[in-house]
C-alpha positions as CSV (number, residue, x, y, z in Angstrom):
1,M,0.0,0.0,0.0
2,S,1.4,3.4,-1.0
3,G,1.9,6.0,1.7
4,L,2.9,9.6,1.8
5,L,6.3,8.8,3.4
6,N,7.2,5.5,1.6
7,G,10.9,4.9,1.9
8,K,11.6,8.0,4.0
9,R,13.8,7.9,7.1
10,I,12.5,10.2,9.8
11,L,14.0,11.3,13.1
12,V,11.3,12.3,15.7
13,T,12.4,14.1,18.9
14,G,10.5,14.8,22.1
15,V,8.5,11.6,22.5
16,I,7.5,11.3,26.2
17,T,4.1,9.6,26.3
18,D,1.7,8.0,23.8
19,G,-0.5,11.1,24.1
20,S,2.1,13.5,22.8
21,M,2.1,15.1,19.3
22,A,5.6,13.7,18.8
23,F,4.3,10.2,19.4
24,H,1.4,10.6,17.0
25,S,3.7,12.1,14.4
26,A,5.9,9.1,14.7
27,K,2.9,6.7,14.5
28,L,1.4,8.4,11.4
29,A,4.8,8.6,9.8
30,Q,5.2,4.8,10.2
31,E,1.7,4.2,8.9
32,Q,2.6,6.3,5.9
33,G,5.6,4.1,5.1
34,A,8.5,5.8,6.9
35,E,11.3,4.3,8.9
36,V,11.3,6.1,12.2
37,V,14.1,6.8,14.8
38,L,13.2,8.5,18.1
39,T,15.2,10.6,20.5
40,G,14.5,11.0,24.2
41,F,16.0,12.8,27.2
42,G,15.9,11.8,30.8
43,R,13.4,9.0,31.3
44,L,14.7,6.8,28.5
45,S,13.2,3.6,30.0
46,L,9.8,5.3,29.7
47,V,10.5,6.5,26.1
48,N,11.6,2.9,25.2
49,R,8.3,1.6,26.5
50,I,6.4,4.2,24.6
51,A,8.4,3.3,21.4
52,N,7.1,-0.2,21.7
53,R,3.6,1.1,21.4
54,L,4.2,2.3,17.8
55,P,2.9,0.1,14.9
56,K,6.6,-0.9,14.6
57,P,8.9,-0.6,17.6
58,A,11.4,2.2,16.9
59,P,15.0,2.6,18.2
60,V,15.5,5.4,20.8
61,I,18.6,7.6,21.0
62,E,19.4,9.8,24.0
63,L,19.6,13.5,23.0
64,D,19.9,16.5,25.3
65,V,19.7,19.4,22.8
66,S,21.6,21.6,25.3
67,D,24.6,19.1,25.4
68,Q,27.0,19.7,22.6
69,E,28.5,16.2,23.0
70,H,25.1,14.7,22.4
71,L,24.6,16.9,19.3
72,D,28.1,16.0,18.0
73,G,27.4,12.3,18.3
74,L,23.8,12.3,16.9
75,A,24.7,11.5,13.3
76,G,26.8,8.5,14.3
77,K,24.1,7.1,16.5
78,V,21.4,7.6,13.9
79,R,23.6,5.8,11.3
80,E,23.5,2.7,13.6
81,H,19.8,2.4,12.5
82,V,19.4,4.2,9.1
83,D,21.9,5.3,6.5
84,G,20.6,8.9,6.3
85,L,17.6,11.1,7.0
86,D,14.8,12.6,4.8
87,G,13.0,14.3,7.7
88,V,13.4,15.6,11.2
89,V,10.6,16.5,13.7
90,H,11.5,19.0,16.4
91,S,9.1,18.6,19.2
92,I,11.2,20.0,22.1
93,A,10.3,22.8,24.5
94,F,11.0,23.6,28.1
95,A,10.8,26.6,30.4
96,P,11.5,26.7,34.2
97,Q,8.5,27.2,36.3
98,D,9.4,30.7,37.2
99,A,9.3,31.6,33.5
100,L,5.6,30.8,33.3
101,G,2.3,31.3,35.1
102,G,2.1,35.1,35.3
103,N,5.7,35.7,36.6
104,F,6.8,37.5,33.4
105,L,8.1,40.7,35.1
106,N,10.1,38.8,37.7
107,T,11.7,36.0,35.7
108,P,15.5,36.0,36.0
109,W,17.6,35.9,32.9
110,E,19.0,32.4,33.7
111,S,15.4,31.0,33.4
112,V,14.7,33.0,30.2
113,A,18.0,31.8,28.7
114,T,17.1,28.2,29.4
115,A,13.7,28.6,27.8
116,V,15.1,30.2,24.7
117,Q,18.0,27.7,24.3
118,V,15.9,24.6,24.7
119,S,12.8,25.8,22.9
120,A,14.2,27.9,20.1
121,Y,17.9,27.7,19.6
122,S,17.6,23.9,19.7
123,L,15.9,24.0,16.3
124,K,19.2,25.3,14.8
125,S,21.3,22.9,17.0
126,L,19.2,19.9,15.9
127,A,19.3,21.0,12.2
128,M,23.1,21.3,12.2
129,A,23.4,17.9,14.0
130,A,21.2,16.3,11.4
131,L,22.7,18.1,8.4
132,P,25.3,15.4,7.6
133,L,22.5,12.9,7.4
134,M,20.4,15.0,5.1
135,E,23.0,16.0,2.6
136,N,22.3,12.8,0.6
137,E,23.1,13.3,-3.0
138,G,21.2,16.6,-3.1
139,R,17.9,15.0,-2.1
140,G,17.7,17.2,1.0
141,G,14.7,16.8,3.1
142,S,12.2,18.4,5.5
143,I,12.6,19.8,9.1
144,V,9.3,20.4,10.9
145,G,9.0,22.0,14.3
146,M,6.1,22.2,16.7
147,D,4.9,25.7,17.5
148,F,2.3,27.6,19.5
149,D,1.1,30.9,17.9
150,A,3.4,33.7,19.0
151,Q,1.6,36.6,17.4
152,V,-0.1,37.5,20.6
153,A,0.5,37.4,24.4
154,W,-1.3,34.4,25.9
155,P,-2.5,34.1,29.5
156,K,0.2,32.6,31.7
157,Y,2.5,31.6,28.8
158,D,5.0,34.3,29.5
159,W,8.6,33.6,28.5
160,M,7.6,30.4,26.6
161,G,5.6,32.7,24.3
162,V,8.8,34.7,23.8
163,A,10.7,31.5,23.1
164,K,8.1,30.4,20.5
165,A,8.5,33.8,18.8
166,A,12.2,33.1,18.7
167,L,11.5,29.6,17.3
168,E,9.4,31.1,14.5
169,S,12.1,33.5,13.6
170,T,14.8,30.8,13.8
171,S,12.8,28.6,11.4
172,R,12.8,31.4,8.8
173,Y,16.5,32.0,9.0
174,L,17.1,28.2,8.8
175,A,14.8,28.1,5.7
176,R,16.9,30.8,4.1
177,D,20.3,29.1,4.8
178,L,19.3,25.5,4.3
179,G,17.3,26.1,1.1
180,P,20.3,25.9,-1.2
181,K,20.8,22.3,0.2
182,N,17.2,21.5,-0.7
183,I,16.2,21.3,2.9
184,R,12.8,22.8,3.8
185,V,12.1,24.2,7.3
186,N,8.5,24.7,8.4
187,L,6.5,24.8,11.6
188,V,3.1,23.4,12.6
189,S,1.4,25.9,15.0
190,A,-1.0,23.6,16.9
191,G,-3.9,24.4,19.2
192,P,-3.6,23.3,22.8
193,V,-3.4,19.6,23.4
194,G,-3.6,18.1,26.8
195,T,-0.1,16.5,26.8
196,M,2.0,15.9,29.9
197,A,4.2,18.9,28.9
198,A,1.2,21.2,28.4
199,K,-0.3,20.2,31.7
200,S,2.9,21.3,33.4
201,I,2.3,24.9,32.4
202,P,0.7,26.9,35.2
203,G,-2.6,28.2,34.0
204,F,-2.8,25.9,31.0
205,T,-6.5,25.4,31.5
206,E,-7.2,29.1,31.4
207,L,-5.2,29.3,28.1
208,A,-7.0,26.4,26.6
209,D,-10.4,27.7,27.5
210,V,-10.0,30.4,24.8
211,W,-10.5,27.7,22.2
212,D,-13.9,26.7,23.5
213,S,-15.4,30.1,22.8
214,R,-13.4,31.3,19.8
215,S,-12.3,28.4,17.6
216,P,-14.4,28.3,14.3
217,L,-13.8,24.5,14.1
218,K,-14.5,22.5,17.2
219,W,-11.1,21.8,18.9
220,E,-10.6,18.6,20.9
221,M,-7.8,19.0,23.4
222,S,-7.7,15.3,23.8
223,D,-6.8,14.6,20.1
224,P,-3.2,15.2,19.1
225,E,-3.7,13.6,15.6
226,P,-4.7,16.8,13.6
227,P,-1.3,18.5,14.3
228,A,0.5,15.2,13.7
229,R,-1.2,15.0,10.3
230,G,0.1,18.5,9.5
231,V,3.6,17.3,10.4
232,V,3.4,14.3,8.2
233,A,2.1,16.4,5.3
234,L,5.1,18.8,5.6
235,L,7.5,15.9,5.8
236,S,6.1,14.5,2.6
237,D,6.9,15.4,-1.0
238,W,3.5,17.2,-1.4
239,F,5.0,20.5,-0.2
240,P,8.2,20.5,-2.4
241,K,8.5,24.3,-2.6
242,T,7.2,25.3,0.8
243,T,9.7,26.5,3.4
244,G,9.8,29.2,6.1
245,E,6.1,28.6,6.6
246,I,3.9,28.3,9.7
247,V,1.0,26.0,9.1
248,H,-1.8,26.6,11.6
249,V,-3.6,23.5,12.8
250,D,-5.6,25.2,15.5
251,G,-9.2,25.0,14.5
252,G,-8.8,28.4,12.8
253,L,-8.5,30.4,16.0
254,H,-5.5,32.3,14.8
255,A,-7.7,34.0,12.1
256,I,-10.4,35.2,14.6
257,G,-10.2,38.5,16.4
258,A,-11.2,39.1,20.1
């Protein structure tokens, strides 16, 4: 059976639970014919268990995107499982608790720096670490990052919102510089999904309530598949000349005024 990603080799980062958008992106990628490799950080035993819930168990590589040794060794570890990459999914974000929840004016630089490094600069770090695997006879590939609309200031989102704005800008500069290598860089701006990471954000329920009253299309916080479908579409060959783009999969809320 033909799939959108037949024969493609995809690296998916940020899988924590089987409810995450990263997990569903990996699952759909496999269902569409891709060979998938995962990365995890910290609780690797948990990530390995989650990897076994995919349609086809996937290998897991440890990757801390703030650790240069991990980044330098990524290509070699990926090559233990596949001979190159056609796509990379960046699903990594983190901010210390004092950078969220209404503490914007009092957050120290150290916490802001962590949020920006892990949530935005890591897109560039990951792209460069994967680059040797994507320079495959000019075929290039696709890098897709997970975003949350940074056009406005959201309740309680604080410095993570600033980090997402930096992520959006970073994706455009990467699109500019990696385009000559035939590598596309795009983001999927998803509506709120009740993942473990999202629930750790103070005031997340307040933020998510906005969708109940303003989203033109009914938004299901318990369903991470729509954003994952957007990721798979951008990984595929159906967007061969699209780069530097932010595709909103948010029920249309981004288009609606207050």
